[in-house]
N, CA, C and O atoms as a GROMACS GRO file, in nm:
protein
  520
    1MET      N    1  -3.003   9.833  24.502
    1MET     CA    2  -2.926   9.842  24.379
    1MET      C    3  -2.949   9.980  24.315
    1MET      O    4  -3.022  10.063  24.368
    2ASN      N    5  -2.887  10.001  24.205
    2ASN     CA    6  -2.896  10.126  24.134
    2ASN      C    7  -3.042  10.153  24.096
    2ASN      O    8  -3.110  10.061  24.050
    3PRO      N    9  -3.092  10.274  24.114
    3PRO     CA   10  -3.233  10.301  24.091
    3PRO      C   11  -3.280  10.281  23.947
    3PRO      O   12  -3.401  10.270  23.924
    4THR      N   13  -3.189  10.276  23.849
    4THR     CA   14  -3.232  10.259  23.711
    4THR      C   15  -3.255  10.112  23.678
    4THR      O   16  -3.291  10.079  23.565
    5HIS      N   17  -3.234  10.024  23.774
    5HIS     CA   18  -3.250   9.881  23.751
    5HIS      C   19  -3.323   9.822  23.872
    5HIS      O   20  -3.302   9.867  23.984
    6PRO      N   21  -3.407   9.723  23.850
    6PRO     CA   22  -3.476   9.663  23.964
    6PRO      C   23  -3.377   9.619  24.071
    6PRO      O   24  -3.266   9.576  24.041
    7SER      N   25  -3.418   9.631  24.198
    7SER     CA   26  -3.327   9.600  24.308
    7SER      C   27  -3.307   9.451  24.327
    7SER      O   28  -3.209   9.410  24.389
    8LYS      N   29  -3.396   9.370  24.276
    8LYS     CA   30  -3.382   9.225  24.292
    8LYS      C   31  -3.288   9.173  24.182
    8LYS      O   32  -3.319   9.184  24.064
    9PRO      N   33  -3.172   9.116  24.221
    9PRO     CA   34  -3.077   9.070  24.121
    9PRO      C   35  -3.129   8.945  24.049
    9PRO      O   36  -3.208   8.869  24.104
   10PRO      N   37  -3.085   8.924  23.927
   10PRO     CA   38  -3.126   8.804  23.853
   10PRO      C   39  -3.068   8.679  23.920
   10PRO      O   40  -2.964   8.686  23.986
   11VAL      N   41  -3.134   8.567  23.905
   11VAL     CA   42  -3.086   8.444  23.966
   11VAL      C   43  -3.024   8.350  23.863
   11VAL      O   44  -2.972   8.244  23.898
   12ARG      N   45  -3.031   8.387  23.737
   12ARG     CA   46  -2.976   8.305  23.629
   12ARG      C   47  -2.883   8.389  23.541
   12ARG      O   48  -2.907   8.508  23.519
   13PHE      N   49  -2.778   8.325  23.492
   13PHE     CA   50  -2.683   8.390  23.404
   13PHE      C   51  -2.753   8.449  23.281
   13PHE      O   52  -2.724   8.562  23.241
   14ALA      N   53  -2.844   8.373  23.221
   14ALA     CA   54  -2.913   8.418  23.099
   14ALA      C   55  -2.984   8.552  23.121
   14ALA      O   56  -2.990   8.635  23.030
   15ASN      N   57  -3.038   8.573  23.239
   15ASN     CA   58  -3.105   8.700  23.269
   15ASN      C   59  -3.004   8.810  23.298
   15ASN      O   60  -3.022   8.924  23.255
   16ALA      N   61  -2.898   8.776  23.369
   16ALA     CA   62  -2.795   8.875  23.402
   16ALA      C   63  -2.724   8.925  23.277
   16ALA      O   64  -2.688   9.042  23.268
   17GLU      N   65  -2.704   8.837  23.182
   17GLU     CA   66  -2.632   8.874  23.059
   17GLU      C   67  -2.710   8.975  22.975
   17GLU      O   68  -2.651   9.044  22.892
   18LYS      N   69  -2.839   8.985  22.996
   18LYS     CA   70  -2.922   9.081  22.921
   18LYS      C   71  -2.913   9.223  22.975
   18LYS      O   72  -2.960   9.317  22.912
   19ILE      N   73  -2.853   9.238  23.092
   19ILE     CA   74  -2.841   9.369  23.155
   19ILE      C   75  -2.729   9.447  23.087
   19ILE      O   76  -2.624   9.391  23.055
   20ASP      N   77  -2.751   9.576  23.065
   20ASP     CA   78  -2.649   9.663  23.011
   20ASP      C   79  -2.521   9.644  23.091
   20ASP      O   80  -2.526   9.643  23.214
   21PRO      N   81  -2.404   9.631  23.025
   21PRO     CA   82  -2.282   9.599  23.100
   21PRO      C   83  -2.243   9.703  23.204
   21PRO      O   84  -2.188   9.667  23.309
   22PHE      N   85  -2.270   9.827  23.179
   22PHE     CA   86  -2.235   9.930  23.279
   22PHE      C   87  -2.329   9.920  23.399
   22PHE      O   88  -2.286   9.934  23.514
   23GLN      N   89  -2.456   9.894  23.372
   23GLN     CA   90  -2.551   9.873  23.480
   23GLN      C   91  -2.516   9.747  23.557
   23GLN      O   92  -2.526   9.742  23.680
   24LEU      N   93  -2.474   9.645  23.484
   24LEU     CA   94  -2.436   9.519  23.546
   24LEU      C   95  -2.321   9.540  23.645
   24LEU      O   96  -2.322   9.485  23.755
   25LEU      N   97  -2.222   9.618  23.605
   25LEU     CA   98  -2.109   9.646  23.694
   25LEU      C   99  -2.154   9.720  23.819
   25LEU      O  100  -2.108   9.692  23.930
   26LEU      N  101  -2.244   9.816  23.801
   26LEU     CA  102  -2.298   9.888  23.917
   26LEU      C  103  -2.376   9.794  24.009
   26LEU      O  104  -2.363   9.800  24.131
   27ASP      N  105  -2.458   9.709  23.948
   27ASP     CA  106  -2.537   9.615  24.028
   27ASP      C  107  -2.448   9.517  24.104
   27ASP      O  108  -2.474   9.487  24.220
   28LEU      N  109  -2.344   9.468  24.038
   28LEU     CA  110  -2.252   9.376  24.103
   28LEU      C  111  -2.183   9.446  24.220
   28LEU      O  112  -2.170   9.390  24.329
   29HIS      N  113  -2.140   9.568  24.197
   29HIS     CA  114  -2.077   9.645  24.306
   29HIS      C  115  -2.174   9.662  24.422
   29HIS      O  116  -2.141   9.633  24.537
   30ASP      N  117  -2.294   9.710  24.391
   30ASP     CA  118  -2.393   9.734  24.496
   30ASP      C  119  -2.425   9.607  24.574
   30ASP      O  120  -2.437   9.609  24.697
   31HIS      N  121  -2.438   9.497  24.502
   31HIS     CA  122  -2.471   9.371  24.568
   31HIS      C  123  -2.355   9.324  24.656
   31HIS      O  124  -2.376   9.280  24.769
   32ALA      N  125  -2.233   9.334  24.604
   32ALA     CA  126  -2.116   9.289  24.681
   32ALA      C  127  -2.094   9.375  24.806
   32ALA      O  128  -2.057   9.323  24.911
   33VAL      N  129  -2.118   9.503  24.795
   33VAL     CA  130  -2.099   9.592  24.909
   33VAL      C  131  -2.206   9.568  25.015
   33VAL      O  132  -2.178   9.578  25.135
   34ALA      N  133  -2.327   9.537  24.973
   34ALA     CA  134  -2.437   9.518  25.067
   34ALA      C  135  -2.433   9.383  25.138
   34ALA      O  136  -2.492   9.366  25.244
   35ARG      N  137  -2.362   9.286  25.078
   35ARG     CA  138  -2.357   9.152  25.137
   35ARG      C  139  -2.274   9.155  25.265
   35ARG      O  140  -2.169   9.219  25.272
   36THR      N  141  -2.323   9.086  25.367
   36THR     CA  142  -2.254   9.078  25.497
   36THR      C  143  -2.226   8.931  25.528
   36THR      O  144  -2.278   8.842  25.461
   37PRO      N  145  -2.144   8.904  25.629
   37PRO     CA  146  -2.121   8.765  25.669
   37PRO      C  147  -2.251   8.693  25.708
   37PRO      O  148  -2.259   8.570  25.701
   38GLU      N  149  -2.350   8.770  25.749
   38GLU     CA  150  -2.478   8.711  25.789
   38GLU      C  151  -2.573   8.690  25.670
   38GLU      O  152  -2.682   8.637  25.687
   39SER      N  153  -2.533   8.732  25.551
   39SER     CA  154  -2.620   8.716  25.434
   39SER      C  155  -2.652   8.568  25.414
   39SER      O  156  -2.570   8.480  25.438
   40GLY      N  157  -2.772   8.546  25.371
   40GLY     CA  158  -2.817   8.409  25.350
   40GLY      C  159  -2.767   8.352  25.218
   40GLY      O  160  -2.704   8.421  25.138
   41LEU      N  161  -2.795   8.226  25.198
   41LEU     CA  162  -2.754   8.155  25.078
   41LEU      C  163  -2.805   8.224  24.952
   41LEU      O  164  -2.732   8.234  24.853
   42ALA      N  165  -2.928   8.270  24.954
   42ALA     CA  166  -2.985   8.336  24.836
   42ALA      C  167  -2.904   8.461  24.798
   42ALA      O  168  -2.880   8.486  24.680
   43ASP      N  169  -2.862   8.538  24.898
   43ASP     CA  170  -2.782   8.657  24.870
   43ASP      C  171  -2.646   8.621  24.812
   43ASP      O  172  -2.598   8.685  24.718
   44VAL      N  173  -2.585   8.519  24.867
   44VAL     CA  174  -2.454   8.477  24.819
   44VAL      C  175  -2.466   8.424  24.676
   44VAL      O  176  -2.385   8.458  24.589
   45LEU      N  177  -2.566   8.341  24.651
   45LEU     CA  178  -2.586   8.286  24.516
   45LEU      C  179  -2.624   8.392  24.414
   45LEU      O  180  -2.596   8.377  24.295
   46ALA      N  181  -2.687   8.499  24.458
   46ALA     CA  182  -2.729   8.606  24.366
   46ALA      C  183  -2.609   8.676  24.303
   46ALA      O  184  -2.620   8.731  24.193
   47GLU      N  185  -2.496   8.673  24.370
   47GLU     CA  186  -2.377   8.737  24.315
   47GLU      C  187  -2.319   8.659  24.197
   47GLU      O  188  -2.253   8.717  24.111
   48LEU      N  189  -2.343   8.530  24.192
   48LEU     CA  190  -2.286   8.446  24.086
   48LEU      C  191  -2.331   8.486  23.946
   48LEU      O  192  -2.245   8.504  23.860
   49PRO      N  193  -2.461   8.500  23.918
   49PRO     CA  194  -2.498   8.538  23.782
   49PRO      C  195  -2.449   8.678  23.744
   49PRO      O  196  -2.413   8.703  23.629
   50LEU      N  197  -2.447   8.769  23.842
   50LEU     CA  198  -2.398   8.904  23.814
   50LEU      C  199  -2.249   8.900  23.776
   50LEU      O  200  -2.208   8.961  23.678
   51SER      N  201  -2.170   8.828  23.855
   51SER     CA  202  -2.026   8.823  23.827
   51SER      C  203  -1.996   8.742  23.701
   51SER      O  204  -1.906   8.778  23.626
   52ALA      N  205  -2.069   8.635  23.678
   52ALA     CA  206  -2.048   8.555  23.556
   52ALA      C  207  -2.080   8.636  23.431
   52ALA      O  208  -2.009   8.628  23.331
   53ALA      N  209  -2.186   8.714  23.436
   53ALA     CA  210  -2.222   8.798  23.321
   53ALA      C  211  -2.117   8.907  23.299
   53ALA      O  212  -2.086   8.941  23.185
   54MET      N  213  -2.063   8.962  23.408
   54MET     CA  214  -1.960   9.065  23.396
   54MET      C  215  -1.833   9.007  23.332
   54MET      O  216  -1.771   9.070  23.247
   55VAL      N  217  -1.795   8.887  23.374
   55VAL     CA  218  -1.680   8.820  23.314
   55VAL      C  219  -1.704   8.798  23.164
   55VAL      O  220  -1.613   8.819  23.084
   56SER      N  221  -1.823   8.758  23.129
   56SER     CA  222  -1.856   8.735  22.988
   56SER      C  223  -1.841   8.864  22.906
   56SER      O  224  -1.782   8.863  22.798
   57TRP      N  225  -1.893   8.973  22.958
   57TRP     CA  226  -1.880   9.102  22.888
   57TRP      C  227  -1.734   9.142  22.874
   57TRP      O  228  -1.690   9.182  22.766
   58CYS      N  229  -1.659   9.133  22.982
   58CYS     CA  230  -1.518   9.175  22.980
   58CYS      C  231  -1.436   9.090  22.884
   58CYS      O  232  -1.347   9.141  22.815
   59THR      N  233  -1.465   8.962  22.879
   59THR     CA  234  -1.393   8.873  22.788
   59THR      C  235  -1.419   8.914  22.643
   59THR      O  236  -1.327   8.913  22.561
   60ARG      N  237  -1.541   8.951  22.612
   60ARG     CA  238  -1.572   8.995  22.474
   60ARG      C  239  -1.508   9.128  22.442
   60ARG      O  240  -1.462   9.149  22.330
   61TRP      N  241  -1.504   9.217  22.538
   61TRP     CA  242  -1.442   9.348  22.515
   61TRP      C  243  -1.291   9.339  22.501
   61TRP      O  244  -1.230   9.418  22.429
   62GLN      N  245  -1.231   9.243  22.569
   62GLN     CA  246  -1.085   9.238  22.576
   62GLN      C  247  -1.021   9.228  22.438
   62GLN      O  248  -0.924   9.298  22.411
   63THR      N  249  -1.073   9.144  22.351
   63THR     CA  250  -1.010   9.129  22.220
   63THR      C  251  -1.024   9.253  22.135
   63THR      O  252  -0.934   9.287  22.058
   64SER      N  253  -1.135   9.321  22.147
   64SER     CA  254  -1.151   9.448  22.076
   64SER      C  255  -1.050   9.550  22.125
   64SER      O  256  -0.994   9.627  22.046
   65THR      N  257  -1.028   9.552  22.254
   65THR     CA  258  -0.931   9.644  22.313
   65THR      C  259  -0.789   9.604  22.275
   65THR      O  260  -0.704   9.691  22.254
   66ILE      N  261  -0.762   9.475  22.266
   66ILE     CA  262  -0.631   9.429  22.219
   66ILE      C  263  -0.607   9.479  22.077
   66ILE      O  264  -0.498   9.527  22.045
   67HIS      N  265  -0.709   9.469  21.993
   67HIS     CA  266  -0.696   9.516  21.855
   67HIS      C  267  -0.666   9.667  21.853
   67HIS      O  268  -0.580   9.712  21.777
   68THR      N  269  -0.737   9.742  21.934
   68THR     CA  270  -0.715   9.886  21.942
   68THR      C  271  -0.572   9.916  21.986
   68THR      O  272  -0.508  10.007  21.932
   69ALA      N  273  -0.523   9.842  22.082
   69ALA     CA  274  -0.386   9.861  22.130
   69ALA      C  275  -0.285   9.828  22.020
   69ALA      O  276  -0.186   9.900  22.002
   70LEU      N  277  -0.309   9.720  21.947
   70LEU     CA  278  -0.220   9.684  21.836
   70LEU      C  279  -0.220   9.793  21.728
   70LEU      O  280  -0.115   9.828  21.675
   71GLN      N  281  -0.338   9.844  21.697
   71GLN     CA  282  -0.346   9.952  21.598
   71GLN      C  283  -0.271  10.075  21.645
   71GLN      O  284  -0.214  10.148  21.563
   72ALA      N  285  -0.271  10.099  21.775
   72ALA     CA  286  -0.204  10.217  21.830
   72ALA      C  287  -0.053  10.198  21.839
   72ALA      O  288   0.020  10.291  21.872
   73GLY      N  289  -0.005  10.076  21.808
   73GLY     CA  290   0.138  10.052  21.807
   73GLY      C  291   0.193   9.977  21.928
   73GLY      O  292   0.314   9.961  21.940
   74ALA      N  293   0.105   9.932  22.016
   74ALA     CA  294   0.152   9.856  22.133
   74ALA      C  295   0.217   9.726  22.087
   74ALA      O  296   0.175   9.665  21.989
   75ASP      N  297   0.321   9.686  22.159
   75ASP     CA  298   0.382   9.558  22.122
   75ASP      C  299   0.321   9.446  22.205
   75ASP      O  300   0.252   9.469  22.305
   76LEU      N  301   0.348   9.326  22.160
   76LEU     CA  302   0.288   9.208  22.221
   76LEU      C  303   0.323   9.193  22.368
   76LEU      O  304   0.240   9.151  22.449
   77THR      N  305   0.446   9.226  22.404
   77THR     CA  306   0.488   9.216  22.544
   77THR      C  307   0.406   9.309  22.632
   77THR      O  308   0.362   9.271  22.740
   78ASP      N  309   0.387   9.433  22.586
   78ASP     CA  310   0.307   9.528  22.663
   78ASP      C  311   0.164   9.479  22.682
   78ASP      O  312   0.108   9.489  22.792
   79ILE      N  313   0.106   9.427  22.576
   79ILE     CA  314  -0.033   9.378  22.584
   79ILE      C  315  -0.042   9.257  22.676
   79ILE      O  316  -0.135   9.246  22.756
   80ALA      N  317   0.055   9.166  22.664
   80ALA     CA  318   0.054   9.047  22.750
   80ALA      C  319   0.065   9.088  22.897
   80ALA      O  320  -0.006   9.034  22.982
   81GLU      N  321   0.152   9.183  22.927
   81GLU     CA  322   0.166   9.229  23.065
   81GLU      C  323   0.040   9.301  23.113
   81GLU      O  324   0.000   9.285  23.228
   82ALA      N  325  -0.022   9.380  23.025
   82ALA     CA  326  -0.143   9.454  23.063
   82ALA      C  327  -0.262   9.362  23.088
   82ALA      O  328  -0.345   9.390  23.175
   83THR      N  329  -0.269   9.251  23.013
   83THR     CA  330  -0.384   9.161  23.026
   83THR      C  331  -0.359   9.046  23.124
   83THR      O  332  -0.452   8.982  23.170
   84GLY      N  333  -0.231   9.022  23.154
   84GLY     CA  334  -0.199   8.907  23.238
   84GLY      C  335  -0.203   8.776  23.163
   84GLY      O  336  -0.202   8.669  23.224
   85LEU      N  337  -0.207   8.783  23.030
   85LEU     CA  338  -0.209   8.664  22.945
   85LEU      C  339  -0.069   8.635  22.893
   85LEU      O  340   0.016   8.724  22.889
   86ASP      N  341  -0.046   8.511  22.852
   86ASP     CA  342   0.075   8.479  22.779
   86ASP      C  343   0.064   8.542  22.641
   86ASP      O  344  -0.046   8.560  22.588
   87ALA      N  345   0.177   8.577  22.582
   87ALA     CA  346   0.177   8.639  22.450
   87ALA      C  347   0.106   8.550  22.348
   87ALA      O  348   0.035   8.601  22.261
   88SER      N  349   0.124   8.420  22.359
   88SER     CA  350   0.057   8.329  22.264
   88SER      C  351  -0.094   8.334  22.279
   88SER      O  352  -0.167   8.322  22.181
   89ASP      N  353  -0.142   8.352  22.403
   89ASP     CA  354  -0.287   8.364  22.425
   89ASP      C  355  -0.340   8.495  22.368
   89ASP      O  356  -0.450   8.499  22.312
   90VAL      N  357  -0.263   8.602  22.381
   90VAL     CA  358  -0.303   8.731  22.323
   90VAL      C  359  -0.320   8.715  22.173
   90VAL      O  360  -0.422   8.756  22.118
   91VAL      N  361  -0.222   8.655  22.107
   91VAL     CA  362  -0.226   8.638  21.962
   91VAL      C  363  -0.343   8.547  21.923
   91VAL      O  364  -0.416   8.577  21.828
   92ARG      N  365  -0.360   8.437  21.996
   92ARG     CA  366  -0.468   8.344  21.963
   92ARG      C  367  -0.605   8.410  21.974
   92ARG      O  368  -0.688   8.396  21.885
   93ARG      N  369  -0.627   8.482  22.083
   93ARG     CA  370  -0.756   8.550  22.101
   93ARG      C  371  -0.777   8.658  21.996
   93ARG      O  372  -0.886   8.669  21.939
   94TRP      N  373  -0.673   8.738  21.972
   94TRP     CA  374  -0.686   8.845  21.873
   94TRP      C  375  -0.709   8.787  21.734
   94TRP      O  376  -0.793   8.838  21.659
   95ARG      N  377  -0.636   8.682  21.699
   95ARG     CA  378  -0.650   8.620  21.566
   95ARG      C  379  -0.792   8.569  21.545
   95ARG      O  380  -0.852   8.592  21.440
   96ARG      N  381  -0.846   8.500  21.646
   96ARG     CA  382  -0.982   8.447  21.636
   96ARG      C  383  -1.082   8.562  21.620
   96ARG      O  384  -1.173   8.554  21.537
   97TRP      N  385  -1.066   8.669  21.697
   97TRP     CA  386  -1.153   8.785  21.689
   97TRP      C  387  -1.141   8.852  21.552
   97TRP      O  388  -1.242   8.884  21.489
   98ALA      N  389  -1.018   8.873  21.506
   98ALA     CA  390  -0.995   8.941  21.378
   98ALA      C  391  -1.051   8.860  21.262
   98ALA      O  392  -1.105   8.917  21.168
   99ASP      N  393  -1.040   8.727  21.268
   99ASP     CA  394  -1.096   8.643  21.161
   99ASP      C  395  -1.247   8.663  21.149
   99ASP      O  396  -1.300   8.672  21.038
  100VAL      N  397  -1.315   8.669  21.261
  100VAL     CA  398  -1.461   8.691  21.260
  100VAL      C  399  -1.493   8.832  21.212
  100VAL      O  400  -1.580   8.850  21.126
  101GLN      N  401  -1.424   8.931  21.266
  101GLN     CA  402  -1.455   9.070  21.234
  101GLN      C  403  -1.428   9.104  21.087
  101GLN      O  404  -1.500   9.185  21.030
  102THR      N  405  -1.328   9.044  21.026
  102THR     CA  406  -1.299   9.073  20.886
  102THR      C  407  -1.400   9.006  20.793
  102THR      O  408  -1.415   9.047  20.678
  103ARG      N  409  -1.469   8.904  20.842
  103ARG     CA  410  -1.574   8.839  20.760
  103ARG      C  411  -1.713   8.895  20.787
  103ARG      O  412  -1.805   8.871  20.710
  104LEU      N  413  -1.728   8.970  20.895
  104LEU     CA  414  -1.857   9.027  20.932
  104LEU      C  415  -1.890   9.142  20.840
  104LEU      O  416  -1.816   9.241  20.835
  105ASP      N  417  -2.001   9.132  20.768
  105ASP     CA  418  -2.041   9.233  20.671
  105ASP      C  419  -2.140   9.330  20.734
  105ASP      O  420  -2.248   9.291  20.778
  106ILE      N  421  -2.101   9.457  20.738
  106ILE     CA  422  -2.189   9.561  20.789
  106ILE      C  423  -2.203   9.667  20.681
  106ILE      O  424  -2.110   9.744  20.655
  107GLY      N  425  -2.319   9.669  20.617
  107GLY     CA  426  -2.344   9.766  20.511
  107GLY      C  427  -2.251   9.749  20.392
  107GLY      O  428  -2.212   9.847  20.328
  108GLY      N  429  -2.215   9.625  20.362
  108GLY     CA  430  -2.129   9.598  20.247
  108GLY      C  431  -1.980   9.608  20.275
  108GLY      O  432  -1.898   9.595  20.184
  109ARG      N  433  -1.944   9.631  20.401
  109ARG     CA  434  -1.802   9.641  20.437
  109ARG      C  435  -1.775   9.552  20.558
  109ARG      O  436  -1.864   9.528  20.639
  110PRO      N  437  -1.652   9.504  20.570
  110PRO     CA  438  -1.620   9.425  20.689
  110PRO      C  439  -1.617   9.514  20.813
  110PRO      O  440  -1.591   9.634  20.806
  111SER      N  441  -1.644   9.452  20.927
  111SER     CA  442  -1.643   9.525  21.054
  111SER      C  443  -1.505   9.583  21.083
  111SER      O  444  -1.494   9.694  21.136
  112VAL      N  445  -1.401   9.508  21.047
  112VAL     CA  446  -1.263   9.552  21.065
  112VAL      C  447  -1.194   9.540  20.929
  112VAL      O  448  -1.210   9.439  20.860
  113ASP      N  449  -1.118   9.640  20.893
  113ASP     CA  450  -1.049   9.643  20.764
  113ASP      C  451  -0.944   9.532  20.757
  113ASP      O  452  -0.849   9.531  20.836
  114PRO      N  453  -0.960   9.439  20.661
  114PRO     CA  454  -0.862   9.330  20.648
  114PRO      C  455  -0.720   9.380  20.617
  114PRO      O  456  -0.622   9.315  20.656
  115VAL      N  457  -0.708   9.492  20.550
  115VAL     CA  458  -0.577   9.547  20.520
  115VAL      C  459  -0.506   9.587  20.650
  115VAL      O  460  -0.386   9.563  20.666
  116LYS      N  461  -0.581   9.648  20.742
  116LYS     CA  462  -0.522   9.687  20.870
  116LYS      C  463  -0.485   9.564  20.953
  116LYS      O  464  -0.384   9.564  21.024
  117VAL      N  465  -0.566   9.460  20.945
  117VAL     CA  466  -0.537   9.336  21.016
  117VAL      C  467  -0.408   9.275  20.961
  117VAL      O  468  -0.322   9.232  21.038
  118ARG      N  469  -0.394   9.270  20.828
  118ARG     CA  470  -0.273   9.215  20.768
  118ARG      C  471  -0.151   9.297  20.806
  118ARG      O  472  -0.043   9.242  20.826
  119ALA      N  473  -0.166   9.429  20.814
  119ALA     CA  474  -0.053   9.514  20.854
  119ALA      C  475  -0.010   9.481  20.997
  119ALA      O  476   0.110   9.479  21.027
  120ILE      N  477  -0.106   9.456  21.085
  120ILE     CA  478  -0.072   9.418  21.223
  120ILE      C  479  -0.004   9.281  21.223
  120ILE      O  480   0.095   9.261  21.294
  121GLU      N  481  -0.055   9.189  21.143
  121GLU     CA  482   0.002   9.054  21.137
  121GLU      C  483   0.149   9.056  21.093
  121GLU      O  484   0.229   8.973  21.138
  122ARG      N  485   0.183   9.148  21.008
  122ARG     CA  486   0.320   9.154  20.954
  122ARG      C  487   0.420   9.218  21.049
  122ARG      O  488   0.540   9.212  21.025
  123ARG      N  489   0.372   9.277  21.156
  123ARG     CA  490   0.464   9.342  21.250
  123ARG      C  491   0.556   9.241  21.315
  123ARG      O  492   0.512   9.133  21.353
  124PRO      N  493   0.682   9.275  21.328
  124PRO     CA  494   0.777   9.184  21.393
  124PRO      C  495   0.733   9.152  21.537
  124PRO      O  496   0.684   9.238  21.609
  125GLY      N  497   0.751   9.028  21.574
  125GLY     CA  498   0.722   8.987  21.710
  125GLY      C  499   0.580   8.944  21.736
  125GLY      O  500   0.550   8.893  21.844
  126LEU      N  501   0.491   8.964  21.638
  126LEU     CA  502   0.353   8.923  21.661
  126LEU      C  503   0.336   8.774  21.639
  126LEU      O  504   0.250   8.711  21.701
  127GLY      N  505   0.416   8.717  21.552
  127GLY     CA  506   0.415   8.573  21.534
  127GLY      C  507   0.292   8.517  21.465
  127GLY      O  508   0.260   8.399  21.482
  128VAL      N  509   0.224   8.600  21.387
  128VAL     CA  510   0.106   8.549  21.316
  128VAL      C  511   0.116   8.574  21.166
  128VAL      O  512   0.014   8.566  21.097
  129VAL      N  513   0.233   8.602  21.115
  129VAL     CA  514   0.248   8.627  20.971
  129VAL      C  515   0.208   8.502  20.896
  129VAL      O  516   0.253   8.391  20.927
  130ARG      N  517   0.123   8.521  20.796
  130ARG     CA  518   0.074   8.406  20.717
  130ARG      C  519   0.153   8.389  20.592
  130ARG      O  520   0.126   8.297  20.514
   0.00000   0.00000   0.00000
């Protein structure tokens, strides 16, 4: 595996999730490339926590990236096509993320500006106007 991380992969999701996401992606790549048809059960099972943790990280990043795309002016159709999600799923995930981020207090301010969230909500075609 990558020299900045131990070569023995974690065997549990809880341990894999603690790995820096960029390191995790490198470790998953290294492990997948090194695996052969002759690899034993332990090698095959070792890929599961690495890939599960990577999916978890990507899922968390996706809504933040959706928000960034919406702020940049992307429309719902473009985002749905880019993510492979239905437009309703994009809105549902973004809405849930935005609700948490606007209530999250960091130094006396919300993590995401509620005014900007409301401006996105009011855009035609988003379908989340309150």
